DRENDO-1510 file (C-alpha; in Angstrom, 1 decimal, always signed):
<recs>
REC; n; res; u; v; w
REC; 1; MET; +0.8; -60.4; +1.8 .
REC; 2; SER; -2.5; -61.5; +3.3 .
REC; 3; SER; -1.5; -63.2; +6.6 .
REC; 4; SER; -2.2; -61.4; +9.9 .
REC; 5; LEU; +0.6; -59.3; +11.5 .
REC; 6; LYS; +1.3; -59.6; +15.2 .
REC; 7; ILE; +1.8; -56.0; +16.5 .
REC; 8; VAL; +2.5; -54.9; +20.0 .
REC; 9; PHE; +1.4; -51.4; +20.7 .
REC; 10; ILE; +3.1; -49.1; +23.3 .
REC; 11; GLY; +1.7; -45.7; +24.0 .
REC; 12; GLY; -1.1; -43.4; +25.1 .
REC; 13; LEU; -2.3; -39.9; +24.7 .
REC; 14; THR; -4.5; -38.8; +21.8 .
REC; 15; ASN; -2.0; -39.5; +19.0 .
REC; 16; GLY; -1.3; -43.0; +20.5 .
REC; 17; LYS; -5.0; -43.8; +20.5 .
REC; 18; ILE; -5.1; -42.8; +16.9 .
REC; 19; VAL; -2.4; -45.3; +16.0 .
REC; 20; TYR; -4.0; -48.0; +18.1 .
REC; 21; ASP; -7.4; -47.5; +16.7 .
REC; 22; TYR; -6.0; -47.6; +13.1 .
REC; 23; LEU; -4.2; -50.9; +13.8 .
REC; 24; ASP; -7.1; -52.4; +15.7 .
REC; 25; SER; -9.5; -51.7; +12.8 .
REC; 26; ASN; -7.1; -53.3; +10.2 .
REC; 27; ARG; -8.1; -56.8; +9.2 .
REC; 28; TYR; -4.5; -57.7; +8.6 .
REC; 29; VAL; -3.5; -56.9; +12.2 .
REC; 30; ASN; -3.6; -58.8; +15.5 .
REC; 31; ILE; -2.7; -56.9; +18.6 .
REC; 32; PRO; -1.9; -59.4; +21.4 .
REC; 33; LEU; -0.5; -56.9; +23.8 .
REC; 34; VAL; -0.9; -53.2; +24.6 .
REC; 35; VAL; +1.2; -51.2; +27.1 .
REC; 36; THR; -0.2; -47.9; +28.1 .
REC; 37; TYR; -0.2; -45.4; +31.0 .
REC; 38; PRO; -2.2; -46.0; +34.2 .
REC; 39; ASP; -5.7; -44.4; +34.2 .
REC; 40; ASP; -4.6; -41.9; +36.9 .
REC; 41; THR; -1.6; -40.6; +35.0 .
REC; 42; ASP; -1.0; -36.9; +34.9 .
REC; 43; LYS; +0.1; -37.0; +31.3 .
REC; 44; PRO; -1.7; -34.3; +29.3 .
REC; 45; ARG; -4.2; -35.5; +26.6 .
REC; 46; HIS; -4.2; -39.1; +27.9 .
REC; 47; ILE; -7.0; -41.3; +26.8 .
REC; 48; GLU; -7.9; -44.3; +28.9 .
REC; 49; PHE; -7.8; -47.7; +27.3 .
REC; 50; PRO; -10.5; -50.2; +28.4 .
REC; 51; ASP; -9.5; -52.8; +31.0 .
REC; 52; SER; -8.5; -56.1; +29.2 .
REC; 53; LYS; -6.2; -59.0; +29.9 .
REC; 54; SER; -4.1; -57.9; +26.9 .
REC; 55; ILE; -3.8; -54.3; +28.1 .
REC; 56; TYR; -1.1; -53.5; +30.7 .
REC; 57; LYS; -1.2; -50.1; +32.4 .
REC; 58; THR; +2.2; -49.1; +33.7 .
REC; 59; GLY; +4.7; -46.3; +33.8 .
REC; 60; SER; +7.5; -48.5; +32.5 .
REC; 61; VAL; +7.4; -50.9; +29.6 .
REC; 62; SER; +10.7; -52.6; +30.5 .
REC; 63; GLU; +8.9; -55.0; +32.9 .
REC; 64; TYR; +7.1; -56.5; +29.9 .
REC; 65; THR; +10.2; -57.2; +27.8 .
REC; 66; GLU; +10.1; -60.9; +28.4 .
REC; 67; LYS; +6.4; -61.1; +27.7 .
REC; 68; ILE; +6.9; -59.3; +24.4 .
REC; 69; LYS; +9.7; -61.7; +23.5 .
REC; 70; GLU; +7.3; -64.6; +24.0 .
REC; 71; ILE; +4.8; -63.0; +21.7 .
REC; 72; ASP; +7.5; -62.5; +19.0 .
REC; 73; PRO; +5.7; -59.7; +17.2 .
REC; 74; ASP; +6.3; -58.6; +13.6 .
REC; 75; PHE; +6.2; -55.0; +14.6 .
REC; 76; ILE; +6.1; -52.8; +17.7 .
REC; 77; PHE; +4.4; -49.5; +17.2 .
REC; 78; VAL; +5.1; -46.7; +19.7 .
REC; 79; ALA; +3.1; -43.4; +19.9 .
REC; 80; GLY; +2.5; -41.0; +22.8 .
REC; 81; TRP; +5.1; -42.7; +25.0 .
REC; 82; SER; +7.9; -40.7; +26.6 .
REC; 83; GLU; +10.0; -43.4; +28.2 .
REC; 84; LEU; +13.1; -44.5; +26.3 .
REC; 85; LEU; +13.0; -48.1; +25.1 .
REC; 86; SER; +15.9; -50.4; +25.7 .
REC; 87; GLU; +17.8; -51.7; +22.7 .
REC; 88; GLU; +16.8; -55.2; +23.7 .
REC; 89; LEU; +13.1; -54.3; +23.4 .
REC; 90; ILE; +13.6; -52.3; +20.2 .
REC; 91; ASN; +15.2; -55.3; +18.5 .
REC; 92; ILE; +12.6; -57.9; +19.4 .
REC; 93; PRO; +10.4; -57.5; +16.3 .
REC; 94; GLU; +11.9; -58.9; +13.1 .
REC; 95; ARG; +10.4; -56.1; +11.0 .
REC; 96; GLY; +11.1; -53.2; +13.3 .
REC; 97; THR; +9.9; -50.9; +16.0 .
REC; 98; ILE; +8.0; -47.9; +14.5 .
REC; 99; GLY; +7.6; -44.5; +16.2 .
REC; 100; PHE; +6.7; -40.9; +15.7 .
REC; 101; HIS; +8.4; -37.7; +16.5 .
REC; 102; PRO; +7.0; -34.1; +16.1 .
REC; 103; SER; +9.8; -32.5; +14.2 .
REC; 104; LYS; +11.6; -32.6; +10.9 .
REC; 105; LEU; +14.2; -35.2; +11.9 .
REC; 106; PRO; +17.1; -35.0; +12.3 .
REC; 107; HIS; +16.3; -31.5; +13.6 .
REC; 108; ASP; +14.9; -31.1; +17.1 .
REC; 109; ARG; +15.5; -34.6; +18.4 .
REC; 110; GLY; +14.9; -35.0; +22.1 .
REC; 111; ARG; +12.2; -33.7; +24.5 .
REC; 112; SER; +9.6; -30.9; +24.7 .
REC; 113; VAL; +10.3; -30.2; +21.0 .
REC; 114; LEU; +6.9; -28.6; +20.1 .
REC; 115; ALA; +7.2; -26.2; +23.0 .
REC; 116; TRP; +10.7; -25.2; +22.0 .
REC; 117; GLN; +9.6; -24.7; +18.4 .
REC; 118; ILE; +6.7; -22.5; +19.3 .
REC; 119; GLU; +8.7; -20.4; +21.7 .
REC; 120; GLU; +11.4; -19.9; +19.1 .
REC; 121; GLY; +8.8; -18.7; +16.5 .
REC; 122; TYR; +8.8; -21.7; +14.1 .
REC; 123; THR; +6.3; -21.3; +11.3 .
REC; 124; GLU; +6.5; -24.9; +10.2 .
REC; 125; THR; +7.4; -28.3; +11.8 .
REC; 126; ALA; +6.6; -31.9; +10.8 .
REC; 127; LEU; +5.6; -35.3; +12.2 .
REC; 128; THR; +8.2; -37.9; +11.4 .
REC; 129; MET; +7.4; -41.6; +11.2 .
REC; 130; PHE; +10.6; -43.6; +11.7 .
REC; 131; TYR; +12.3; -46.8; +12.7 .
REC; 132; TYR; +13.6; -46.9; +16.3 .
REC; 133; ASN; +17.2; -47.7; +16.9 .
REC; 134; GLU; +19.4; -47.6; +20.0 .
REC; 135; LEU; +19.7; -43.8; +20.0 .
REC; 136; PRO; +16.7; -41.6; +20.7 .
REC; 137; ASP; +15.0; -40.2; +17.6 .
REC; 138; CYS; +17.9; -41.3; +15.4 .
REC; 139; GLY; +16.5; -44.1; +13.4 .
REC; 140; ASP; +15.8; -44.3; +9.7 .
REC; 141; ILE; +13.0; -42.1; +8.4 .
REC; 142; ILE; +9.9; -43.6; +6.8 .
REC; 143; ALA; +8.1; -40.4; +6.0 .
REC; 144; GLN; +7.4; -36.9; +7.2 .
REC; 145; GLU; +4.2; -34.8; +7.1 .
REC; 146; LYS; +4.6; -31.0; +7.3 .
REC; 147; ILE; +2.6; -29.1; +10.0 .
REC; 148; SER; +2.0; -25.4; +9.8 .
REC; 149; VAL; +2.5; -23.3; +12.9 .
REC; 150; GLN; +0.3; -20.2; +12.6 .
REC; 151; ALA; +1.2; -17.0; +14.5 .
REC; 152; ASN; -1.8; -17.5; +16.8 .
REC; 153; ASP; -1.6; -21.2; +17.3 .
REC; 154; TYR; -1.2; -22.4; +20.9 .
REC; 155; ILE; +0.3; -25.7; +21.8 .
REC; 156; ASN; -3.0; -27.5; +21.9 .
REC; 157; ASP; -3.7; -26.4; +18.4 .
REC; 158; ILE; -0.4; -27.9; +17.3 .
REC; 159; LEU; -1.1; -31.1; +19.2 .
REC; 160; ASN; -4.4; -31.4; +17.3 .
REC; 161; LYS; -2.5; -31.0; +14.0 .
REC; 162; VAL; +0.0; -33.7; +15.2 .
REC; 163; ASP; -3.0; -36.0; +15.7 .
REC; 164; ASP; -4.2; -35.3; +12.2 .
REC; 165; ALA; -0.7; -36.0; +10.8 .
REC; 166; THR; -0.5; -39.2; +12.8 .
REC; 167; TYR; -3.6; -40.6; +11.1 .
REC; 168; ASN; -2.4; -39.4; +7.7 .
REC; 169; LEU; +0.9; -41.1; +8.0 .
REC; 170; MET; -0.6; -44.4; +9.3 .
REC; 171; ARG; -3.1; -44.4; +6.4 .
REC; 172; ALA; -0.4; -43.7; +3.8 .
REC; 173; TYR; +2.5; -45.8; +5.1 .
REC; 174; PHE; +1.1; -48.7; +7.1 .
REC; 175; PRO; +0.1; -50.6; +4.0 .
REC; 176; LEU; +3.6; -50.2; +2.7 .
REC; 177; LEU; +5.1; -51.4; +5.9 .
REC; 178; ARG; +2.8; -54.4; +5.8 .
REC; 179; GLU; +3.9; -55.2; +2.3 .
REC; 180; GLY; +7.6; -54.6; +3.0 .
REC; 181; LYS; +7.7; -51.7; +0.6 .
REC; 182; ALA; +8.0; -48.7; +3.0 .
REC; 183; PRO; +10.7; -46.0; +2.3 .
REC; 184; ARG; +13.7; -46.1; +4.6 .
REC; 185; LYS; +16.1; -43.1; +4.7 .
REC; 186; LYS; +19.1; -42.7; +7.1 .
REC; 187; GLN; +19.2; -39.5; +9.0 .
REC; 188; LYS; +22.1; -37.1; +8.6 .
REC; 189; LEU; +22.5; -36.6; +12.3 .
REC; 190; ALA; +25.3; -34.1; +12.0 .
REC; 191; GLU; +22.8; -31.7; +10.4 .
REC; 192; GLY; +20.4; -31.8; +13.3 .
REC; 193; ASN; +20.2; -30.8; +16.9 .
REC; 194; PHE; +18.9; -32.1; +20.2 .
REC; 195; ARG; +16.4; -30.6; +22.7 .
REC; 196; ARG; +16.5; -31.0; +26.4 .
REC; 197; LEU; +13.4; -31.6; +28.6 .
REC; 198; ARG; +11.8; -28.4; +29.8 .
REC; 199; ASP; +11.3; -27.8; +33.5 .
REC; 200; GLU; +9.6; -25.3; +35.7 .
REC; 201; THR; +12.4; -22.8; +35.2 .
REC; 202; ASN; +11.3; -22.5; +31.6 .
REC; 203; SER; +7.8; -21.3; +32.6 .
REC; 204; LYS; +9.0; -18.0; +34.0 .
REC; 205; ILE; +8.2; -14.9; +31.9 .
REC; 206; TYR; +10.9; -12.3; +31.5 .
REC; 207; TRP; +9.3; -9.0; +30.7 .
REC; 208; ASP; +12.5; -7.4; +29.5 .
REC; 209; ARG; +12.1; -9.5; +26.4 .
REC; 210; ASN; +10.1; -8.1; +23.4 .
REC; 211; SER; +6.3; -8.8; +23.1 .
REC; 212; GLU; +6.6; -11.4; +20.4 .
REC; 213; GLU; +9.1; -13.5; +22.5 .
REC; 214; ILE; +6.8; -13.4; +25.5 .
REC; 215; PHE; +3.7; -14.2; +23.5 .
REC; 216; ASN; +5.5; -17.2; +21.9 .
REC; 217; LYS; +6.4; -18.5; +25.4 .
REC; 218; ILE; +2.8; -18.2; +26.5 .
REC; 219; ARG; +1.6; -20.1; +23.4 .
REC; 220; ALA; +4.2; -22.8; +23.8 .
REC; 221; ILE; +3.2; -23.9; +27.3 .
REC; 222; SER; -0.5; -23.0; +27.5 .
REC; 223; LYS; -3.1; -25.7; +28.2 .
REC; 224; PRO; -2.7; -28.7; +28.5 .
REC; 225; TYR; +0.9; -27.8; +29.6 .
REC; 226; PRO; +1.8; -26.1; +32.9 .
REC; 227; GLY; +1.4; -22.4; +31.7 .
REC; 228; ALA; +3.6; -19.4; +31.8 .
REC; 229; ILE; +4.1; -17.8; +35.2 .
REC; 230; THR; +4.7; -14.2; +36.3 .
REC; 231; GLU; +4.7; -12.3; +39.5 .
REC; 232; THR; +2.9; -9.0; +39.7 .
REC; 233; GLU; +4.3; -6.0; +41.6 .
REC; 234; ASN; +2.2; -6.9; +44.7 .
REC; 235; GLY; +3.8; -10.3; +44.9 .
REC; 236; ASN; +0.9; -12.4; +43.5 .
REC; 237; LYS; +1.8; -15.1; +41.0 .
REC; 238; ILE; -0.4; -15.7; +38.1 .
REC; 239; LYS; -0.4; -18.4; +35.4 .
REC; 240; ILE; -1.1; -17.0; +32.0 .
REC; 241; TRP; -3.0; -19.1; +29.4 .
REC; 242; LYS; -3.7; -16.7; +26.6 .
REC; 243; ALA; -2.5; -13.2; +25.6 .
REC; 244; GLU; -2.2; -10.9; +22.6 .
REC; 245; ILE; +0.3; -8.4; +21.5 .
REC; 246; SER; -1.3; -5.0; +21.9 .
REC; 247; ASP; -0.9; -1.2; +22.1 .
REC; 248; PHE; -1.9; +1.2; +24.8 .
REC; 249; PRO; -2.1; +5.0; +24.9 .
REC; 250; TYR; +0.0; +5.4; +28.1 .
REC; 251; GLY; +2.6; +3.6; +30.2 .
REC; 252; HIS; +5.3; +3.7; +27.6 .
REC; 253; ASP; +7.8; +4.9; +30.2 .
REC; 254; LEU; +7.1; +2.2; +32.7 .
REC; 255; LYS; +9.5; -0.6; +33.5 .
REC; 256; PRO; +8.9; -3.9; +31.7 .
REC; 257; GLY; +6.8; -6.2; +33.8 .
REC; 258; ARG; +4.7; -3.5; +35.4 .
REC; 259; LYS; +0.9; -4.0; +35.1 .
REC; 260; VAL; -0.2; -1.0; +33.2 .
REC; 261; ALA; -4.0; -1.5; +33.6 .
REC; 262; GLU; -6.7; -4.0; +34.5 .
REC; 263; LEU; -9.6; -3.6; +32.1 .
REC; 264; TYR; -13.3; -3.9; +33.0 .
REC; 265; ASP; -13.5; -7.4; +31.6 .
REC; 266; GLY; -10.6; -8.6; +33.7 .
REC; 267; LYS; -7.9; -8.5; +31.1 .
REC; 268; LEU; -4.5; -7.3; +32.3 .
REC; 269; ILE; -2.1; -5.2; +30.3 .
REC; 270; PHE; +1.7; -5.5; +31.0 .
REC; 271; LYS; +4.6; -3.5; +29.7 .
REC; 272; THR; +7.2; -5.3; +27.7 .
REC; 273; ARG; +10.6; -4.2; +26.4 .
REC; 274; ASP; +9.1; -3.0; +23.1 .
REC; 275; GLY; +5.4; -2.4; +23.9 .
REC; 276; PHE; +2.5; -4.1; +25.6 .
REC; 277; LEU; +0.9; -7.5; +26.1 .
REC; 278; THR; -2.7; -8.0; +27.0 .
REC; 279; VAL; -3.3; -11.1; +29.1 .
REC; 280; THR; -6.8; -12.4; +28.2 .
REC; 281; GLU; -6.9; -15.6; +30.2 .
REC; 282; TYR; -5.1; -16.4; +33.4 .
REC; 283; GLU; -5.5; -17.7; +36.9 .
REC; 284; GLN; -4.0; -17.2; +40.3 .
REC; 285; CYS; -1.2; -19.6; +41.3 .
</recs>
C-alpha cells in the first residue's frame, strides 16, 4: 500500500510528541489536523507545538468533531491526552482510533495508573498500544512493550521509559497498521481492574506505615507530579521530592512521624513504623 494516509493527531506531552514526530516524518502520512493543549497548560511534560493553521490548541477535542468528520481520516492517533473521547469521534476513521495506555491491559485501566503502580511496589508494567472503543482503555490490543520498574525509579524515570516504549511500538507496529496487518486481540476485561484518578488526599504521608510503603509513595508522585506532603511537629508543611530508606543509631523509641535529626547537609531523618527514612530533597509548602 503506497498511497498516503490521512491521520488526525490528538495529544500532547512528551510521548504525544514522539507519536506526532514519527507520523510527521513518515512519507506515507499526511496530517491535516492536530489537536493539542494550549501553550499555557499546567500538564506535566507538555511540549508546545508550533503555531499553524492545522494545529488547534484546546482543552477539549469535542469542539472539533465536525471538522474531523470533514477530513474523513484513515486513522486518529491519540497520545498524551487525558480527556475521554466521544464514541462519535472514535468511530470517525474507517481504520480506527489508536491510543496508548501505560499498563498491561486489561490490568490497571483508568487514571493515574503509573503512580498507583509505583506506590504499590510494582516491579514491571507495560505500555499498551490499542484500538479505542466506547469504554475507556477497553479496546482491542495491538501490542504491549514491557517496562521495568526498578526499586529506585521515580515517576519521571518511568515516564522516560514510557517515551522510549512509545517510539518502539510506533516503529514496530505502524507499518503493520498501514498495511492492514497489525495484530488485534480482544481484552479479557473480567481479569483486569480499574484505577481512579488520584487527588490531593493521596499526597499525604502516613508515617505509621513502613519505610518501603512511604518511600514508594514519594517515588510515585515526585516531580513532575505534585509531590508527597507531610507536616512536621512544629506545624510546617513540606513537600518531599526524594528520600531513601535508612538506619539511624538512636530514635527507635520515637513515635512515627517525628523528625529524628536534621543533618549538616540539610537532609531530614524521620521515624517510620519499622525504621527511618532520610529525606534528601524537599521544599517548604
